[in-house]
C-alpha positions as CSV (number, residue, x, y, z in Angstrom):
1,M,16.4,-16.4,5.4
2,R,15.2,-17.4,8.9
3,L,13.2,-14.2,9.3
4,A,11.7,-14.5,5.8
5,D,10.7,-18.1,6.7
6,A,9.0,-16.8,9.9
7,L,6.9,-14.3,7.9
8,W,6.1,-16.9,5.2
9,E,4.9,-19.4,7.8
10,A,2.7,-16.7,9.5
11,E,1.0,-15.9,6.2
12,V,0.5,-19.6,5.3
13,S,-0.8,-20.5,8.8
14,G,-2.8,-17.4,9.5
15,I,-1.0,-17.1,12.9
16,A,0.7,-13.8,13.6
17,I,4.2,-13.8,15.0
18,D,6.2,-11.7,17.5
19,P,7.9,-8.6,16.0
20,L,11.1,-9.5,14.2
21,T,12.8,-6.6,16.0
22,D,12.1,-8.2,19.4
23,S,14.6,-11.0,18.7
24,N,16.7,-8.9,16.2
25,P,16.8,-5.4,17.6
26,D,19.6,-4.4,15.3
27,L,17.6,-5.3,12.1
28,T,18.1,-2.4,9.6
29,P,15.6,-1.1,7.0
30,E,18.1,-2.3,4.3
31,E,18.1,-5.8,5.7
32,A,14.3,-5.7,6.0
33,Y,13.9,-4.9,2.3
34,Q,16.1,-7.9,1.5
35,I,13.8,-10.1,3.7
36,Q,10.8,-8.6,1.8
37,L,12.4,-9.4,-1.6
38,Q,13.2,-13.0,-0.5
39,N,9.5,-13.7,0.0
40,I,8.4,-11.8,-3.1
41,E,10.8,-14.1,-5.1
42,R,9.2,-17.1,-3.5
43,K,5.8,-16.0,-4.6
44,L,7.0,-15.3,-8.1
45,K,8.4,-18.8,-8.3
46,E,4.9,-20.0,-7.3
47,G,3.6,-18.3,-10.4
48,R,2.4,-15.0,-9.1
49,K,3.2,-11.7,-10.9
50,I,4.2,-8.3,-9.8
51,V,1.5,-5.8,-10.9
52,G,2.6,-2.7,-9.0
53,K,3.9,-1.2,-5.7
54,K,2.4,0.4,-2.6
55,I,3.8,3.2,-0.6
56,G,3.3,3.3,3.2
57,L,4.1,5.7,6.0
58,T,3.3,8.8,3.9
59,S,1.7,10.7,6.8
60,L,3.9,12.7,9.2
61,A,1.8,11.2,12.1
62,M,2.8,7.6,11.1
63,Q,6.4,8.6,10.5
64,K,6.6,10.1,14.0
65,L,5.0,7.1,15.5
66,L,7.6,4.8,14.1
67,G,10.5,7.3,14.5
68,V,11.3,7.6,10.7
69,N,11.6,10.4,8.3
70,E,10.6,8.7,5.0
71,P,7.9,6.3,3.7
72,D,8.4,2.7,2.9
73,Y,7.2,0.4,0.1
74,G,5.9,-3.0,-0.7
75,H,5.1,-5.1,-3.8
76,L,1.6,-5.6,-5.2
77,L,0.9,-9.1,-6.7
78,D,-1.8,-10.3,-9.0
79,S,-3.1,-12.4,-6.2
80,M,-3.9,-9.3,-4.1
81,V,-6.5,-7.8,-6.5
82,V,-10.1,-7.6,-5.4
83,E,-12.8,-6.4,-7.8
84,N,-14.7,-3.2,-7.0
85,G,-17.7,-4.2,-4.9
86,G,-16.2,-7.6,-4.2
87,T,-16.2,-9.6,-1.0
88,V,-13.1,-10.5,1.0
89,S,-13.1,-13.7,3.1
90,V,-12.1,-13.3,6.7
91,N,-9.1,-15.5,6.3
92,Q,-7.5,-13.7,3.4
93,V,-5.8,-11.0,5.4
94,L,-4.4,-11.2,9.0
95,Q,-5.6,-8.3,11.2
96,P,-7.1,-6.3,8.3
97,R,-7.3,-2.5,8.2
98,V,-8.7,-0.4,5.4
99,E,-7.3,2.8,3.9
100,G,-8.5,5.1,1.1
101,E,-5.9,6.1,-1.4
102,I,-5.3,7.4,-4.9
103,A,-3.9,4.9,-7.3
104,F,-1.6,5.9,-10.2
105,I,-1.5,3.7,-13.3
106,L,1.6,4.3,-15.3
107,K,2.0,4.7,-19.1
108,K,5.8,5.0,-19.1
109,D,8.6,3.4,-17.1
110,L,10.1,5.4,-14.2
111,Y,13.7,4.7,-13.3
112,G,16.5,6.7,-11.8
113,S,17.6,8.6,-8.7
114,N,16.4,12.0,-9.7
115,I,12.7,11.4,-10.5
116,T,10.5,14.4,-9.8
117,M,6.8,14.9,-9.2
118,L,6.6,16.3,-12.7
119,D,8.2,13.2,-14.1
120,V,5.6,11.1,-12.3
121,L,2.7,13.2,-13.6
122,Q,4.0,12.9,-17.2
123,A,4.4,9.2,-16.8
124,T,0.9,8.6,-15.4
125,K,-1.8,7.2,-17.7
126,Y,-4.6,7.9,-15.2
127,I,-5.5,7.9,-11.6
128,V,-8.4,6.0,-9.9
129,P,-9.8,5.6,-6.3
130,A,-8.4,2.7,-4.3
131,L,-9.0,0.9,-1.1
132,E,-6.0,-0.8,0.4
133,I,-6.7,-3.6,2.8
134,V,-3.5,-3.7,4.8
135,G,-2.6,-6.6,7.1
136,S,0.1,-7.6,9.4
137,R,1.8,-10.9,10.1
138,I,3.1,-9.2,13.3
139,K,1.0,-9.8,16.4
140,D,-1.3,-6.9,17.4
141,W,0.4,-4.6,14.8
142,K,3.2,-4.0,17.2
143,I,5.5,-3.0,14.4
144,K,8.7,-0.9,14.1
145,L,9.9,0.2,10.7
146,P,12.0,-2.9,9.9
147,D,9.0,-5.2,10.9
148,T,6.6,-3.6,8.4
149,I,9.2,-3.3,5.6
150,A,10.1,-7.0,6.0
151,D,6.4,-7.8,6.0
152,N,6.0,-6.3,2.5
153,A,5.0,-3.0,4.0
154,S,2.0,-4.7,5.7
155,S,0.4,-5.4,2.3
156,G,-2.8,-7.4,2.0
157,L,-5.2,-6.7,-0.8
158,Y,-6.4,-3.8,-2.8
159,V,-9.4,-2.6,-4.7
160,L,-9.6,-0.1,-7.6
161,G,-12.8,1.7,-8.6
162,G,-14.1,5.0,-9.9
163,K,-13.4,6.3,-13.3
164,P,-10.0,6.6,-15.0
165,T,-9.1,10.3,-14.8
166,K,-6.1,12.0,-16.4
167,V,-4.0,14.0,-13.9
168,E,-4.1,17.1,-16.0
169,D,-7.9,17.2,-15.6
170,V,-7.8,17.5,-11.8
171,N,-5.8,19.1,-8.9
172,V,-4.7,15.8,-7.5
173,E,-3.5,17.3,-4.2
174,Q,-7.0,18.9,-3.7
175,I,-9.0,15.7,-4.2
176,G,-11.2,15.1,-1.2
177,M,-12.0,11.7,0.2
178,V,-14.8,10.4,2.5
179,L,-14.4,6.9,3.9
180,S,-17.5,5.2,5.2
181,K,-17.8,2.0,7.2
182,N,-21.2,0.3,7.2
183,G,-22.8,3.5,5.8
184,R,-21.3,5.8,8.4
185,I,-18.6,8.3,7.7
186,I,-15.6,7.4,9.7
187,N,-12.7,9.3,8.0
188,T,-12.0,12.1,5.6
189,G,-8.9,13.1,3.8
190,V,-7.4,15.0,0.9
191,G,-4.7,14.3,-1.6
192,A,-2.3,16.6,0.1
193,A,-2.3,14.3,3.1
194,A,0.2,12.1,1.2
195,L,3.4,14.1,1.6
196,G,1.7,17.2,0.2
197,H,1.0,15.6,-3.2
198,P,0.5,11.9,-4.0
199,A,2.8,12.2,-7.0
200,T,5.6,13.2,-4.6
201,C,5.2,9.8,-2.9
202,V,5.5,8.1,-6.3
203,A,8.6,10.1,-7.1
204,W,10.1,9.0,-3.7
205,L,9.3,5.4,-4.6
206,A,11.0,5.6,-8.0
207,N,14.1,7.1,-6.5
208,K,14.1,4.6,-3.6
209,L,13.7,1.6,-6.0
210,S,16.7,2.8,-8.0
211,Q,18.9,1.8,-5.0
212,F,17.8,-1.8,-5.6
213,D,18.0,-1.5,-9.4
214,I,14.2,-1.9,-9.7
215,P,12.2,0.2,-12.2
216,L,8.5,1.2,-12.0
217,R,7.1,-0.3,-15.2
218,A,4.4,1.0,-17.6
219,G,1.1,-0.5,-16.7
220,E,1.9,-0.9,-13.0
221,V,-0.5,0.2,-10.3
222,I,1.0,2.4,-7.6
223,L,-0.9,2.9,-4.4
224,S,0.4,6.4,-3.4
225,G,-0.4,6.3,0.3
226,A,-3.3,6.6,2.7
227,L,-5.2,9.9,2.9
228,S,-6.4,9.2,6.4
229,A,-5.9,6.8,9.3
230,M,-6.4,3.1,8.7
231,V,-9.7,1.6,10.0
232,V,-10.1,-1.8,11.6
233,A,-12.2,-4.3,9.4
234,E,-14.3,-7.0,11.0
235,P,-16.4,-9.8,9.5
236,G,-19.6,-8.3,7.9
237,D,-18.2,-4.8,7.5
238,S,-18.5,-2.9,4.2
239,F,-16.4,0.1,3.2
240,T,-16.9,2.8,0.6
241,A,-14.5,5.6,-0.3
242,K,-15.9,8.5,-2.3
243,F,-13.4,10.8,-4.0
244,A,-14.2,14.2,-5.5
245,H,-14.0,14.1,-9.3
246,I,-12.7,10.6,-9.7
247,G,-15.5,8.4,-8.3
248,Q,-15.8,5.8,-5.6
249,V,-14.6,2.3,-4.6
250,H,-16.3,-0.3,-2.4
251,V,-15.5,-3.6,-0.7
252,N,-17.3,-6.0,1.6
253,F,-16.0,-8.4,4.3
254,E,-17.5,-11.8,4.6
255,K,-19.5,-12.5,7.7
């Protein structure tokens, strides 16, 4: 509970803390997920609602950087939603970074330890473009895997845009993305950047959550993982991600 308290206070105060792994080098991913759940439970008691999940560390580059061989996940709450084209105040997220992703909206529950990519596609109502505004309660983003897991997978806010598109109408892994910052192209990516296929990431999530007896529910939003590197966001910045076939999504940062 002490470590959960430290992260909670960092979020409330807006003052980042030293990595949890500095003082707790033996902290395991399993223990970190329990810390994450403690703070999610606190937020639920305050009246917030879980509206989905996010998947992090879906690129091999990030996995190598943190010395891991699988992604991680965090919870999305109703307080994290930003309208497409909306403006984020500078104090809403600590050390914000922006990523372009494909979001899956489910029409059926997914639960079990043998969920496949095909199961995910059959359970998906539609996909839309998304911007995830990640943030870290850990100073200078000096994170190891247990740090980011405990910190709700460095969740901040998210934006959904574009047009709802059925997965059978597109080749999801071939969807190209162009991310622009202040009108200048800064990153490009493709669906296959997320473990070869974004639905593979969602299948991993469903299987991982079954270890904690947590299902993915119909209606939930699943952010399937970044299609390119995260980009630093500063006051006055604006970001647009354009996706082939499924539209675009935009967000502004208050000056």
